py3Dmol code that shows the C-alpha trace and the ligand (Angstrom):
import py3Dmol

protein = """\
ATOM      1  CA  MET A   1      67.397 212.725  53.519  1.00  0.00           C
ATOM      2  CA  ASP A   2      64.984 210.981  55.880  1.00  0.00           C
ATOM      3  CA  ASP A   3      62.583 213.234  57.715  1.00  0.00           C
ATOM      4  CA  PRO A   4      63.096 212.234  61.379  1.00  0.00           C
ATOM      5  CA  THR A   5      59.537 213.218  62.320  1.00  0.00           C
ATOM      6  CA  ARG A   6      57.720 211.287  59.619  1.00  0.00           C
ATOM      7  CA  PRO A   7      55.513 208.414  60.742  1.00  0.00           C
ATOM      8  CA  GLY A   8      56.854 204.961  59.964  1.00  0.00           C
ATOM      9  CA  VAL A   9      55.360 203.245  56.952  1.00  0.00           C
ATOM     10  CA  ILE A  10      54.016 199.779  57.697  1.00  0.00           C
ATOM     11  CA  GLY A  11      54.532 197.318  54.845  1.00  0.00           C
ATOM     12  CA  ILE A  12      52.304 194.247  55.050  1.00  0.00           C
ATOM     13  CA  PHE A  13      52.174 191.205  52.847  1.00  0.00           C
ATOM     14  CA  ASP A  14      50.310 187.961  52.432  1.00  0.00           C
ATOM     15  CA  SER A  15      49.687 185.582  49.552  1.00  0.00           C
ATOM     16  CA  GLY A  16      46.334 187.281  49.041  1.00  0.00           C
ATOM     17  CA  ILE A  17      43.586 189.056  50.937  1.00  0.00           C
ATOM     18  CA  GLY A  18      43.992 187.089  54.194  1.00  0.00           C
ATOM     19  CA  GLY A  19      46.437 189.544  55.721  1.00  0.00           C
ATOM     20  CA  ILE A  20      43.903 192.342  55.385  1.00  0.00           C
ATOM     21  CA  SER A  21      42.290 190.830  58.491  1.00  0.00           C
ATOM     22  CA  ILE A  22      45.528 191.683  60.302  1.00  0.00           C
ATOM     23  CA  MET A  23      45.848 195.035  58.602  1.00  0.00           C
ATOM     24  CA  GLY A  24      42.348 195.976  59.782  1.00  0.00           C
ATOM     25  CA  ARG A  25      43.376 195.438  63.407  1.00  0.00           C
ATOM     26  CA  ILE A  26      46.661 197.303  62.905  1.00  0.00           C
ATOM     27  CA  ARG A  27      44.771 200.215  61.392  1.00  0.00           C
ATOM     28  CA  ALA A  28      42.299 200.246  64.292  1.00  0.00           C
ATOM     29  CA  GLN A  29      45.161 200.483  66.788  1.00  0.00           C
ATOM     30  CA  LEU A  30      47.540 202.639  64.738  1.00  0.00           C
ATOM     31  CA  PRO A  31      45.458 205.033  62.618  1.00  0.00           C
ATOM     32  CA  ASN A  32      48.370 207.469  62.216  1.00  0.00           C
ATOM     33  CA  GLN A  33      50.597 205.203  60.163  1.00  0.00           C
ATOM     34  CA  PRO A  34      50.767 205.035  56.381  1.00  0.00           C
ATOM     35  CA  MET A  35      50.469 201.467  55.140  1.00  0.00           C
ATOM     36  CA  ILE A  36      51.250 199.513  52.014  1.00  0.00           C
ATOM     37  CA  TYR A  37      49.563 196.159  51.559  1.00  0.00           C
ATOM     38  CA  LEU A  38      50.955 193.661  49.080  1.00  0.00           C
ATOM     39  CA  ALA A  39      48.820 190.701  48.051  1.00  0.00           C
ATOM     40  CA  ASP A  40      51.151 188.248  46.340  1.00  0.00           C
ATOM     41  CA  GLN A  41      48.336 186.716  44.345  1.00  0.00           C
ATOM     42  CA  GLY A  42      50.557 186.030  41.342  1.00  0.00           C
ATOM     43  CA  ASN A  43      52.290 183.396  43.488  1.00  0.00           C
ATOM     44  CA  ALA A  44      49.313 182.203  45.559  1.00  0.00           C
ATOM     45  CA  PRO A  45      48.358 180.027  47.256  1.00  0.00           C
ATOM     46  CA  TYR A  46      51.436 179.558  49.415  1.00  0.00           C
ATOM     47  CA  GLY A  47      49.998 176.673  51.461  1.00  0.00           C
ATOM     48  CA  PRO A  48      50.609 173.808  48.993  1.00  0.00           C
ATOM     49  CA  GLN A  49      54.129 175.006  48.049  1.00  0.00           C
ATOM     50  CA  THR A  50      57.433 173.959  49.577  1.00  0.00           C
ATOM     51  CA  LEU A  51      58.937 176.176  52.238  1.00  0.00           C
ATOM     52  CA  ASP A  52      61.827 176.950  49.845  1.00  0.00           C
ATOM     53  CA  GLN A  53      59.393 178.236  47.232  1.00  0.00           C
ATOM     54  CA  VAL A  54      57.484 180.329  49.760  1.00  0.00           C
ATOM     55  CA  ARG A  55      60.776 181.764  51.042  1.00  0.00           C
ATOM     56  CA  ILE A  56      61.554 183.093  47.555  1.00  0.00           C
ATOM     57  CA  HIS A  57      58.136 184.772  47.334  1.00  0.00           C
ATOM     58  CA  ALA A  58      58.519 186.249  50.817  1.00  0.00           C
ATOM     59  CA  ARG A  59      61.890 187.715  49.919  1.00  0.00           C
ATOM     60  CA  ASP A  60      60.503 189.269  46.729  1.00  0.00           C
ATOM     61  CA  ALA A  61      57.512 190.686  48.595  1.00  0.00           C
ATOM     62  CA  THR A  62      59.833 192.189  51.206  1.00  0.00           C
ATOM     63  CA  ARG A  63      61.982 193.811  48.521  1.00  0.00           C
ATOM     64  CA  THR A  64      58.894 195.289  46.854  1.00  0.00           C
ATOM     65  CA  LEU A  65      57.635 196.784  50.107  1.00  0.00           C
ATOM     66  CA  LEU A  66      61.050 198.180  51.070  1.00  0.00           C
ATOM     67  CA  GLY A  67      61.366 199.639  47.573  1.00  0.00           C
ATOM     68  CA  ARG A  68      58.116 201.493  48.181  1.00  0.00           C
ATOM     69  CA  GLY A  69      59.369 202.967  51.450  1.00  0.00           C
ATOM     70  CA  ALA A  70      58.203 200.532  54.134  1.00  0.00           C
ATOM     71  CA  ASP A  71      59.985 200.968  57.482  1.00  0.00           C
ATOM     72  CA  VAL A  72      58.679 197.818  59.128  1.00  0.00           C
ATOM     73  CA  ILE A  73      57.435 194.636  57.519  1.00  0.00           C
ATOM     74  CA  VAL A  74      54.486 192.678  58.818  1.00  0.00           C
ATOM     75  CA  ILE A  75      54.378 189.158  57.418  1.00  0.00           C
ATOM     76  CA  ALA A  76      50.606 188.831  57.712  1.00  0.00           C
ATOM     77  CA  CYS A  77      50.806 185.221  56.660  1.00  0.00           C
ATOM     78  CA  ASN A  78      51.527 182.217  58.843  1.00  0.00           C
ATOM     79  CA  THR A  79      52.863 180.229  55.912  1.00  0.00           C
ATOM     80  CA  ALA A  80      55.392 182.878  54.867  1.00  0.00           C
ATOM     81  CA  SER A  81      56.399 183.397  58.503  1.00  0.00           C
ATOM     82  CA  ALA A  82      56.968 179.666  58.936  1.00  0.00           C
ATOM     83  CA  ALA A  83      59.018 179.583  55.748  1.00  0.00           C
ATOM     84  CA  ALA A  84      61.010 182.782  55.978  1.00  0.00           C
ATOM     85  CA  LEU A  85      60.788 184.895  59.143  1.00  0.00           C
ATOM     86  CA  HIS A  86      64.220 183.952  60.485  1.00  0.00           C
ATOM     87  CA  GLU A  87      65.902 184.089  57.084  1.00  0.00           C
ATOM     88  CA  LEU A  88      64.420 187.509  56.296  1.00  0.00           C
ATOM     89  CA  ARG A  89      65.620 188.874  59.633  1.00  0.00           C
ATOM     90  CA  ASP A  90      69.121 187.587  58.851  1.00  0.00           C
ATOM     91  CA  GLU A  91      69.102 188.886  55.307  1.00  0.00           C
ATOM     92  CA  PHE A  92      67.608 192.355  55.889  1.00  0.00           C
ATOM     93  CA  GLY A  93      69.594 193.134  59.055  1.00  0.00           C
ATOM     94  CA  ASP A  94      68.145 196.518  60.143  1.00  0.00           C
ATOM     95  CA  VAL A  95      64.589 195.984  59.000  1.00  0.00           C
ATOM     96  CA  PRO A  96      62.134 195.081  61.763  1.00  0.00           C
ATOM     97  CA  PHE A  97      59.918 192.115  60.851  1.00  0.00           C
ATOM     98  CA  ILE A  98      56.767 191.151  62.674  1.00  0.00           C
ATOM     99  CA  GLY A  99      55.729 187.615  61.804  1.00  0.00           C
ATOM    100  CA  MET A 100      52.829 185.358  62.641  1.00  0.00           C
ATOM    101  CA  GLU A 101      52.938 182.148  64.597  1.00  0.00           C
ATOM    102  CA  PRO A 102      49.901 180.033  65.462  1.00  0.00           C
ATOM    103  CA  ALA A 103      48.526 181.357  68.778  1.00  0.00           C
ATOM    104  CA  VAL A 104      49.139 178.092  70.632  1.00  0.00           C
ATOM    105  CA  LYS A 105      50.233 179.925  73.782  1.00  0.00           C
ATOM    106  CA  PRO A 106      46.921 181.650  74.664  1.00  0.00           C
ATOM    107  CA  ALA A 107      44.959 178.668  73.383  1.00  0.00           C
ATOM    108  CA  ALA A 108      46.860 176.208  75.582  1.00  0.00           C
ATOM    109  CA  ALA A 109      46.619 178.542  78.570  1.00  0.00           C
ATOM    110  CA  GLY A 110      42.831 178.840  78.246  1.00  0.00           C
ATOM    111  CA  SER A 111      41.919 175.257  77.334  1.00  0.00           C
ATOM    112  CA  GLU A 112      40.072 173.464  80.125  1.00  0.00           C
ATOM    113  CA  ALA A 113      39.892 170.269  78.098  1.00  0.00           C
ATOM    114  CA  ARG A 114      43.701 170.454  77.667  1.00  0.00           C
ATOM    115  CA  LYS A 115      43.090 169.735  74.000  1.00  0.00           C
ATOM    116  CA  ILE A 116      43.323 172.358  71.260  1.00  0.00           C
ATOM    117  CA  GLY A 117      43.130 172.360  67.471  1.00  0.00           C
ATOM    118  CA  VAL A 118      45.200 174.421  65.072  1.00  0.00           C
ATOM    119  CA  LEU A 119      43.850 175.217  61.609  1.00  0.00           C
ATOM    120  CA  ALA A 120      46.557 176.199  59.122  1.00  0.00           C
ATOM    121  CA  THR A 121      47.992 175.480  55.704  1.00  0.00           C
ATOM    122  CA  GLU A 122      49.957 172.364  54.876  1.00  0.00           C
ATOM    123  CA  ALA A 123      53.228 174.321  54.620  1.00  0.00           C
ATOM    124  CA  THR A 124      52.795 176.002  58.005  1.00  0.00           C
ATOM    125  CA  PHE A 125      52.815 172.610  59.720  1.00  0.00           C
ATOM    126  CA  GLN A 126      56.021 171.634  57.895  1.00  0.00           C
ATOM    127  CA  GLY A 127      58.019 174.542  59.295  1.00  0.00           C
ATOM    128  CA  LYS A 128      60.234 174.434  62.385  1.00  0.00           C
ATOM    129  CA  LEU A 129      58.413 177.495  63.679  1.00  0.00           C
ATOM    130  CA  TYR A 130      55.252 175.484  64.325  1.00  0.00           C
ATOM    131  CA  ALA A 131      57.112 172.647  66.061  1.00  0.00           C
ATOM    132  CA  ASN A 132      58.916 175.197  68.243  1.00  0.00           C
ATOM    133  CA  VAL A 133      55.709 176.953  69.214  1.00  0.00           C
ATOM    134  CA  VAL A 134      54.120 173.674  70.267  1.00  0.00           C
ATOM    135  CA  ASP A 135      57.262 172.651  72.167  1.00  0.00           C
ATOM    136  CA  ARG A 136      57.443 175.944  74.014  1.00  0.00           C
ATOM    137  CA  HIS A 137      53.795 176.576  74.803  1.00  0.00           C
ATOM    138  CA  ALA A 138      51.802 173.380  74.880  1.00  0.00           C
ATOM    139  CA  THR A 139      53.175 171.486  77.846  1.00  0.00           C
ATOM    140  CA  GLY A 140      50.466 169.171  79.134  1.00  0.00           C
ATOM    141  CA  VAL A 141      48.113 170.107  76.312  1.00  0.00           C
ATOM    142  CA  GLU A 142      47.322 167.946  73.312  1.00  0.00           C
ATOM    143  CA  VAL A 143      47.610 169.927  70.103  1.00  0.00           C
ATOM    144  CA  MET A 144      45.824 168.619  67.020  1.00  0.00           C
ATOM    145  CA  ALA A 145      47.158 170.006  63.737  1.00  0.00           C
ATOM    146  CA  GLN A 146      44.555 170.276  60.996  1.00  0.00           C
ATOM    147  CA  ALA A 147      45.707 171.325  57.534  1.00  0.00           C
ATOM    148  CA  CYS A 148      42.920 172.983  55.565  1.00  0.00           C
ATOM    149  CA  PRO A 149      43.748 172.614  51.849  1.00  0.00           C
ATOM    150  CA  GLY A 150      41.518 174.768  49.682  1.00  0.00           C
ATOM    151  CA  LEU A 151      40.189 176.984  52.463  1.00  0.00           C
ATOM    152  CA  ALA A 152      42.367 180.010  51.690  1.00  0.00           C
ATOM    153  CA  ASP A 153      41.431 179.677  47.998  1.00  0.00           C
ATOM    154  CA  LEU A 154      37.779 179.634  48.950  1.00  0.00           C
ATOM    155  CA  VAL A 155      38.195 182.858  50.913  1.00  0.00           C
ATOM    156  CA  GLU A 156      39.929 184.401  47.887  1.00  0.00           C
ATOM    157  CA  THR A 157      36.807 183.699  45.819  1.00  0.00           C
ATOM    158  CA  GLY A 158      34.579 185.406  48.390  1.00  0.00           C
ATOM    159  CA  ASP A 159      32.108 182.520  48.152  1.00  0.00           C
ATOM    160  CA  VAL A 160      32.128 181.883  51.857  1.00  0.00           C
ATOM    161  CA  ASP A 161      28.373 181.766  52.406  1.00  0.00           C
ATOM    162  CA  ARG A 162      27.719 178.918  49.983  1.00  0.00           C
ATOM    163  CA  PRO A 163      27.008 175.288  51.045  1.00  0.00           C
ATOM    164  CA  ARG A 164      30.382 174.273  49.601  1.00  0.00           C
ATOM    165  CA  ALA A 165      32.089 176.541  52.143  1.00  0.00           C
ATOM    166  CA  ILE A 166      30.139 175.047  55.025  1.00  0.00           C
ATOM    167  CA  GLU A 167      31.009 171.533  53.855  1.00  0.00           C
ATOM    168  CA  LEU A 168      34.679 172.358  53.522  1.00  0.00           C
ATOM    169  CA  VAL A 169      34.901 174.024  56.941  1.00  0.00           C
ATOM    170  CA  ALA A 170      32.934 171.174  58.523  1.00  0.00           C
ATOM    171  CA  SER A 171      35.321 168.606  57.027  1.00  0.00           C
ATOM    172  CA  PHE A 172      38.189 170.256  58.912  1.00  0.00           C
ATOM    173  CA  VAL A 173      36.478 171.339  62.119  1.00  0.00           C
ATOM    174  CA  GLU A 174      34.073 168.493  62.950  1.00  0.00           C
ATOM    175  CA  PRO A 175      36.772 165.833  63.506  1.00  0.00           C
ATOM    176  CA  LEU A 176      38.559 168.163  65.932  1.00  0.00           C
ATOM    177  CA  VAL A 177      35.400 168.845  67.889  1.00  0.00           C
ATOM    178  CA  ALA A 178      34.556 165.130  67.909  1.00  0.00           C
ATOM    179  CA  ALA A 179      38.046 164.514  69.337  1.00  0.00           C
ATOM    180  CA  GLY A 180      37.234 166.880  72.209  1.00  0.00           C
ATOM    181  CA  VAL A 181      39.066 170.144  71.503  1.00  0.00           C
ATOM    182  CA  ASP A 182      37.579 173.164  73.263  1.00  0.00           C
ATOM    183  CA  THR A 183      39.777 175.764  71.549  1.00  0.00           C
ATOM    184  CA  LEU A 184      40.624 176.368  67.904  1.00  0.00           C
ATOM    185  CA  VAL A 185      43.510 178.516  66.719  1.00  0.00           C
ATOM    186  CA  LEU A 186      43.180 180.371  63.424  1.00  0.00           C
ATOM    187  CA  GLY A 187      46.660 179.618  62.081  1.00  0.00           C
ATOM    188  CA  CYS A 188      46.146 181.198  58.668  1.00  0.00           C
ATOM    189  CA  THR A 189      45.176 184.818  58.169  1.00  0.00           C
ATOM    190  CA  HIS A 190      42.621 183.952  55.501  1.00  0.00           C
ATOM    191  CA  TYR A 191      40.573 181.994  58.029  1.00  0.00           C
ATOM    192  CA  ALA A 192      39.593 185.165  59.915  1.00  0.00           C
ATOM    193  CA  PHE A 193      37.175 185.782  57.047  1.00  0.00           C
ATOM    194  CA  VAL A 194      35.397 182.510  57.851  1.00  0.00           C
ATOM    195  CA  ALA A 195      35.740 182.769  61.637  1.00  0.00           C
ATOM    196  CA  ASP A 196      31.938 183.018  62.039  1.00  0.00           C
ATOM    197  CA  LEU A 197      31.453 179.895  59.991  1.00  0.00           C
ATOM    198  CA  ILE A 198      34.173 178.030  61.897  1.00  0.00           C
ATOM    199  CA  SER A 199      32.540 179.059  65.145  1.00  0.00           C
ATOM    200  CA  THR A 200      29.071 177.979  63.968  1.00  0.00           C
ATOM    201  CA  VAL A 201      30.362 174.574  62.888  1.00  0.00           C
ATOM    202  CA  ALA A 202      32.398 174.140  66.091  1.00  0.00           C
ATOM    203  CA  GLY A 203      29.517 175.087  68.365  1.00  0.00           C
ATOM    204  CA  PRO A 204      29.234 177.359  71.399  1.00  0.00           C
ATOM    205  CA  GLY A 205      31.597 175.356  73.639  1.00  0.00           C
ATOM    206  CA  VAL A 206      34.602 175.997  71.412  1.00  0.00           C
ATOM    207  CA  GLU A 207      36.629 179.164  71.657  1.00  0.00           C
ATOM    208  CA  ILE A 208      38.215 180.582  68.506  1.00  0.00           C
ATOM    209  CA  ILE A 209      41.579 182.289  68.919  1.00  0.00           C
ATOM    210  CA  ASP A 210      42.504 184.963  66.376  1.00  0.00           C
ATOM    211  CA  PRO A 211      45.936 186.526  66.934  1.00  0.00           C
ATOM    212  CA  ALA A 212      45.275 189.757  64.999  1.00  0.00           C
ATOM    213  CA  ASP A 213      45.034 192.112  67.987  1.00  0.00           C
ATOM    214  CA  ALA A 214      48.212 190.746  69.541  1.00  0.00           C
ATOM    215  CA  ILE A 215      50.078 191.273  66.265  1.00  0.00           C
ATOM    216  CA  ALA A 216      48.781 194.830  65.997  1.00  0.00           C
ATOM    217  CA  LYS A 217      50.030 195.576  69.525  1.00  0.00           C
ATOM    218  CA  GLN A 218      53.430 194.212  68.634  1.00  0.00           C
ATOM    219  CA  VAL A 219      53.604 196.455  65.555  1.00  0.00           C
ATOM    220  CA  GLY A 220      52.844 199.440  67.811  1.00  0.00           C
ATOM    221  CA  ARG A 221      55.660 198.469  70.182  1.00  0.00           C
ATOM    222  CA  VAL A 222      58.146 198.113  67.317  1.00  0.00           C
ATOM    223  CA  LEU A 223      57.223 201.541  65.927  1.00  0.00           C
ATOM    224  CA  ALA A 224      57.371 203.168  69.367  1.00  0.00           C
ATOM    225  CA  ASP A 225      60.831 201.673  70.014  1.00  0.00           C
ATOM    226  CA  ARG A 226      62.041 203.289  66.808  1.00  0.00           C
ATOM    227  CA  ASP A 227      60.309 206.617  67.307  1.00  0.00           C
ATOM    228  CA  LEU A 228      58.186 206.015  64.250  1.00  0.00           C
ATOM    229  CA  LEU A 229      54.712 206.520  65.705  1.00  0.00           C
ATOM    230  CA  GLY A 230      52.677 209.058  63.730  1.00  0.00           C
ATOM    231  CA  THR A 231      50.743 211.806  65.458  1.00  0.00           C
ATOM    232  CA  LYS A 232      47.965 212.553  62.952  1.00  0.00           C
ATOM    233  CA  PRO A 233      45.389 210.215  61.406  1.00  0.00           C
ATOM    234  CA  THR A 234      46.180 209.360  57.815  1.00  0.00           C
ATOM    235  CA  ASN A 235      44.394 207.758  54.893  1.00  0.00           C
ATOM    236  CA  ASP A 236      47.657 207.015  53.162  1.00  0.00           C
ATOM    237  CA  ILE A 237      46.944 203.366  52.428  1.00  0.00           C
ATOM    238  CA  THR A 238      48.165 201.674  49.268  1.00  0.00           C
ATOM    239  CA  TYR A 239      47.101 198.252  48.045  1.00  0.00           C
ATOM    240  CA  ILE A 240      49.103 196.353  45.472  1.00  0.00           C
ATOM    241  CA  THR A 241      48.830 192.897  43.991  1.00  0.00           C
ATOM    242  CA  THR A 242      51.169 190.755  41.926  1.00  0.00           C
ATOM    243  CA  GLY A 243      48.034 189.245  40.372  1.00  0.00           C
ATOM    244  CA  ASP A 244      44.991 190.568  38.541  1.00  0.00           C
ATOM    245  CA  THR A 245      44.367 194.160  39.601  1.00  0.00           C
ATOM    246  CA  VAL A 246      40.735 194.299  38.443  1.00  0.00           C
ATOM    247  CA  ALA A 247      39.840 191.167  40.386  1.00  0.00           C
ATOM    248  CA  PHE A 248      41.763 192.520  43.378  1.00  0.00           C
ATOM    249  CA  ASP A 249      39.708 195.732  43.396  1.00  0.00           C
ATOM    250  CA  ARG A 250      36.548 193.628  43.551  1.00  0.00           C
ATOM    251  CA  GLN A 251      38.005 191.569  46.389  1.00  0.00           C
ATOM    252  CA  LEU A 252      38.832 194.737  48.316  1.00  0.00           C
ATOM    253  CA  GLU A 253      35.183 195.802  48.124  1.00  0.00           C
ATOM    254  CA  TRP A 254      34.117 192.411  49.449  1.00  0.00           C
ATOM    255  CA  VAL A 255      36.712 192.539  52.223  1.00  0.00           C
ATOM    256  CA  ALA A 256      35.502 195.978  53.276  1.00  0.00           C
ATOM    257  CA  THR A 257      31.960 194.646  53.722  1.00  0.00           C
ATOM    258  CA  ARG A 258      33.231 191.689  55.784  1.00  0.00           C
ATOM    259  CA  LEU A 259      35.442 193.823  58.008  1.00  0.00           C
ATOM    260  CA  SER A 260      32.651 196.291  58.744  1.00  0.00           C
ATOM    261  CA  ARG A 261      30.289 193.545  60.014  1.00  0.00           C
TER     262      ARG A 261
END
"""
ligand_1 = """\
10
DGL
N 47.191 183.574 54.500
C 48.227 182.611 54.498
C 48.566 182.149 55.914
O 48.350 182.868 56.862
C 48.269 181.473 53.526
C 47.244 181.218 52.497
C 47.822 180.500 51.296
O 48.312 181.194 50.407
O 47.807 179.254 51.248
O 49.096 181.082 56.103
"""
view = py3Dmol.view(width=600, height=400)
view.addModel(protein, "pdb")
view.setStyle({"model": 0}, {"cartoon": {"style": "trace"}})
view.addModel(ligand_1, "xyz")
view.setStyle({"model": 1}, {"stick": {}})
view.zoomTo()
view.show()
């Protein structure tokens, strides 16, 4: 029988390590919750796949997390949210899902130039979710969509300080800056790990919007609504991957050094 006083378990998934940037913010705001993180590296990257393919992966990831006792599911992946958030909510009726959408709303609200750029995967821009977000929140603001093929893979390798990384980021960011955007939205959770680089390439006049804190707040609200907030700090954190576990352990060490900077 369920223990009514137990803290809710937060299940989080992404195609890889990107969602750990979200998990870090959730943990900072909700240190009393057990968490399970699933990196679906066996099926990564999601970005170049069709939305139908990503939907299948998202459903499998959800089932895995629920099977391990998750009470809420955070889709810490813009691509999987674009592909599957609505379908997962329909399919898993009682399970609360918190998904990601590119943070066009705060970006549009804060842009003096009335021109913003969104960096995301190819698949994220194909989804209806993105079109809806722009329709709802970008009235009077030009939104430039920039797909960044290869950038999530680069973050997965951890080689983000090499010249190749700077070149790749510059190839995506410089045209947006040249076009006059003053705000860039990180529309893929992997990009948080190269936010410094994006900011350096973009220059001091460009604001970078990372939605992680807003997502963490939303997770807190969902848990509070369901009486699932824990009362004591816990270190009950589990990491799983559908890919290579040895490589994943090395990535987790790298991620820990990046998050503590
Ligand atoms: N981290 C994912 C996102 O937020 C996608 C990376 C990928 O697998 O292409 O969109």
